TITIRO-253111 format. One record per residue: x negated, y negated, z negated of N, C-alpha, C, CB in turn. Coordinates in steps of 0.1 Angstrom, whole numbers, padded with zeros to 4 digits, always signed. Glycine has a CB too. Example, Ala and Ser with C-alpha at 12.3 -4.5 7.8 and 13.67 -1.06 7.14 Angstrom:
% TITIRO-253111
-0132+0057-0078-0123+0045-0078-0132+0033-0078-0113+0045-0090/-0128+0022-0071-0137+0011-0071-0129+0000-0079-0141+0006-0057/
END
This chain:
% TITIRO-253111
-0008+0013-0004+0000-0002+0001-0009-0013-0001+0015-0006-0008/-0008-0022+0010-0015-0034+0005-0012-0040-0005-0015-0042+0012/-0027-0051-0005-0024-0057-0019-0010-0066-0017-0037-0067-0023/-0001-0077-0027+0006-0081-0020-0004-0096-0031+0023-0074-0019/+0001-0105-0024+0005-0127-0035+0011-0126-0032+0001-0145-0034/+0022-0129-0043+0033-0140-0040+0027-0159-0051+0054-0128-0048/+0027-0163-0035+0021-0178-0034+0034-0189-0040+0017-0182-0016/+0035-0193-0048+0045-0207-0058+0042-0213-0040+0034-0221-0078/+0051-0221-0038+0053-0242-0028+0049-0252-0027+0061-0251-0030/+0061-0249-0042+0056-0271-0047+0045-0270-0055+0070-0284-0060/+0035-0278-0055+0024-0281-0073+0010-0271-0064+0036-0268-0098/+0019-0256-0056+0008-0247-0055-0002-0250-0043+0013-0234-0055/+0008-0250-0024+0004-0250-0018+0002-0263-0014+0008-0242-0014/+0010-0275-0016+0006-0283-0017+0014-0292-0030+0004-0287-0005/+0008-0306-0031+0010-0310-0043+0028-0316-0047-0002-0321-0044/+0030-0313-0057+0046-0310-0060+0052-0329-0059+0049-0300-0083/+0058-0328-0048+0066-0340-0047+0082-0342-0045+0061-0345-0038/+0094-0328-0047+0099-0326-0052+0108-0336-0048+0095-0324-0061/+0117-0331-0043+0127-0325-0029+0121-0323-0016+0139-0334-0025/+0108-0336-0017+0104-0339-0004+0083-0329-0007+0104-0364-0003/+0077-0325+0001+0067-0324+0010+0054-0332+0000+0072-0332+0025/+0044-0322-0002+0036-0331-0009+0021-0332-0001+0036-0325-0026/+0014-0335-0002+0000-0335+0004-0007-0316+0003-0011-0349-0008/-0014-0313+0015-0016-0300+0012-0026-0297+0001-0018-0294+0024/-0025-0284-0009-0040-0280-0009-0049-0276-0007-0043-0277-0012/-0054-0285+0006-0063-0272+0014-0071-0257+0007-0075-0281+0020/-0081-0261-0005-0083-0249-0012-0073-0241-0016-0090-0250-0022/-0065-0239-0018-0052-0228-0016-0049-0221-0004-0040-0233-0018/-0047-0233+0006-0042-0230+0019-0055-0219+0024-0039-0245+0029/-0061-0223+0021-0077-0215+0028-0076-0204+0027-0092-0216+0022/-0076-0201+0011-0081-0187-0002-0070-0180+0008-0076-0189-0025/-0055-0183+0004-0046-0176+0012-0051-0173+0028-0033-0184+0011/-0055-0173+0036-0055-0170+0049-0068-0165+0048-0050-0180+0058/-0082-0169+0042-0092-0158+0036-0081-0143+0036-0099-0164+0018/-0075-0143+0025-0075-0132+0020-0059-0126+0024-0081-0134+0005/-0053-0130+0038-0046-0128+0051-0053-0119+0059-0043-0140+0060/-0071-0126+0060-0077-0124+0069-0084-0108+0064-0084-0137+0071/-0083-0108+0053-0089-0092+0045-0074-0079+0045-0094-0097+0022/-0066-0083+0051-0055-0069+0051-0044-0078+0038-0066-0049+0043/-0044-0084+0032-0039-0091+0019-0024-0096+0025-0050-0106+0013/-0012-0087+0023+0001-0093+0022-0001-0111+0015+0011-0080+0011/+0012-0117+0025+0019-0131+0017+0028-0132+0016+0019-0142+0021/+0034-0133+0008+0051-0134+0002+0048-0153-0006+0056-0115-0015/+0060-0158+0004+0063-0174-0009+0073-0171-0015+0067-0192-0003/+0070-0174-0027+0078-0168-0043+0084-0185-0043+0063-0160-0062/+0096-0195-0043+0099-0205-0040+0113-0206-0046+0095-0208-0027/+0116-0211-0056+0127-0218-0059+0146-0221-0047+0117-0231-0062/+0129-0228-0038+0137-0235-0024+0151-0229-0017+0126-0235-0012/+0161-0229-0018+0165-0226-0005+0170-0233+0005+0171-0218-0005/+0179-0231+0014+0186-0239+0023+0179-0242+0029+0194-0248+0021/+0180-0261+0036+0176-0267+0052+0163-0273+0040+0192-0282+0064/+0157-0271+0027+0145-0274+0025+0137-0259+0020+0145-0287+0014/+0144-0247+0020+0133-0232+0024+0132-0238+0039+0142-0210+0022/+0136-0236+0046+0133-0241+0057+0119-0253+0062+0145-0244+0060/+0125-0265+0055+0117-0274+0058+0099-0266+0052+0125-0290+0050/+0100-0259+0040+0084-0257+0034+0083-0245+0047+0080-0251+0014/+0086-0231+0049+0085-0225+0056+0077-0234+0069+0097-0220+0058/+0088-0242+0074+0081-0246+0090+0063-0252+0084+0094-0264+0100/+0066-0265+0076+0052-0271+0070+0041-0262+0066+0056-0280+0057/+0046-0251+0062+0033-0240+0061+0029-0230+0080+0042-0224+0046/+0039-0230+0084+0036-0228+0093+0024-0242+0107+0050-0223+0093/+0029-0247+0106+0021-0259+0107+0011-0266+0100+0026-0266+0107/+0007-0257+0090-0006-0256+0080-0012-0247+0082-0004-0256+0068/-0008-0234+0095-0018-0220+0094-0011-0209+0080-0039-0228+0090/-0002-0211+0079+0002-0200+0065+0015-0191+0070+0008-0210+0047/+0013-0178+0073+0027-0177+0078+0024-0165+0067+0033-0174+0096/+0042-0165+0066+0042-0151+0051+0048-0144+0056+0048-0152+0035/+0041-0133+0056+0053-0117+0056+0065-0115+0051+0049-0105+0050/+0065-0119+0042+0082-0119+0034+0085-0134+0024+0084-0102+0021/+0095-0138+0025+0101-0150+0023+0106-0150+0002+0115-0150+0036/+0106-0145-0003+0117-0150-0014+0120-0130-0023+0137-0161-0003/+0112-0125-0013+0118-0112-0015+0106-0100-0015+0129-0108-0003/+0108-0087-0015+0099-0077-0013+0093-0073-0002+0104-0069-0017/+0082-0064+0001+0078-0061+0012+0093-0047+0016+0058-0055+0011/+0088-0043+0025+0093-0033+0030+0090-0019+0023+0091-0035+0042/+0072-0022+0028+0063-0008+0023+0067-0007+0003+0039-0013+0027/+0069-0020-0001+0069-0015-0016+0083-0010-0020+0064-0028-0025/+0095-0012-0010+0107-0011-0013+0107+0001-0011+0115-0018-0008/+0101+0005+0002+0101+0017+0001+0086+0024-0008+0102+0021+0015/+0081+0023-0018+0075+0024-0019+0078+0033-0035+0071+0014-0014/+0089+0020-0042+0099+0023-0054+0114+0027-0049+0101+0010-0063/+0119+0025-0044+0129+0025-0035+0140+0024-0043+0130+0037-0026/+0141+0010-0046+0149-0002-0049+0146-0009-0051+0155-0003-0057/+0157-0020-0048+0151-0037-0049+0154-0047-0068+0164-0049-0033/+0139-0050-0068+0142-0054-0077+0145-0073-0075+0133-0046-0085/+0151-0079-0085+0151-0090-0082+0142-0098-0092+0163-0093-0081/+0122-0091-0089+0118-0096-0091+0111-0094-0083+0118-0098-0100/+0101-0107-0073+0091-0102-0064+0086-0095-0067+0084-0108-0060/+0079-0083-0060+0066-0077-0063+0049-0082-0058+0069-0063-0059/+0042-0081-0061+0028-0087-0060+0017-0084-0068+0028-0099-0062/+0005-0083-0060-0004-0077-0071-0013-0091-0073-0014-0062-0067/-0007-0102-0073-0012-0115-0076-0005-0125-0076-0020-0118-0071/-0001-0135-0085+0013-0145-0082+0004-0157-0089+0031-0140-0090/+0007-0167-0074-0004-0183-0074+0008-0192-0078-0011-0190-0055/+0005-0195-0085+0015-0208-0095+0013-0218-0103+0023-0203-0103/+0012-0229-0103+0006-0237-0106+0010-0243-0122+0007-0246-0095/+0017-0236-0121+0028-0233-0137+0020-0226-0144+0044-0225-0138/+0011-0216-0141+0014-0205-0151+0002-0202-0161+0016-0192-0143/+0004-0197-0172+0001-0195-0178-0013-0177-0179+0013-0199-0183/-0014-0180-0190-0022-0164-0177-0023-0163-0202-0051-0167-0157/-0015-0152-0204-0013-0144-0218-0028-0140-0225-0004-0131-0214/-0031-0139-0231-0045-0138-0242-0040-0122-0238-0046-0146-0264/-0051-0110-0236-0047-0090-0242-0048-0097-0260-0068-0071-0236/-0034-0089-0264-0042-0080-0276-0048-0078-0281-0043-0075-0278/-0054-0078-0288-0068-0073-0299-0061-0057-0300-0069-0084-0321/-0075-0043-0298-0070-0034-0296-0071-0035-0317-0078-0021-0282/-0068-0036-0325-0063-0036-0338-0051-0043-0340-0072-0040-0346/-0043-0045-0329-0031-0056-0335-0021-0046-0339-0023-0068-0323/-0010-0047-0349+0000-0038-0351+0010-0041-0338+0006-0039-0367/
END
């Protein structure tokens, strides 16, 4: 199964200017393009919908980011797990609001 990265739009691929679209974050765009060239699947993972989602998809295409899925699971993951879940399945989640939870100590109760 291909590695999958779910990437947030506002604040991650571009500056957060909701409901407008901010300036590109080229470091994130280039990292996503590099990962895709290495065989990683890219999923657009955003709360945008309707016309705002369509504008985001068009903006991504214009900036050279083509997604394998938009707010949904990859077909091979659906087949592997045998069901659709409400959460998009990915190996990595790129989000400007992410907080990494520290690992619990090994002696934690």
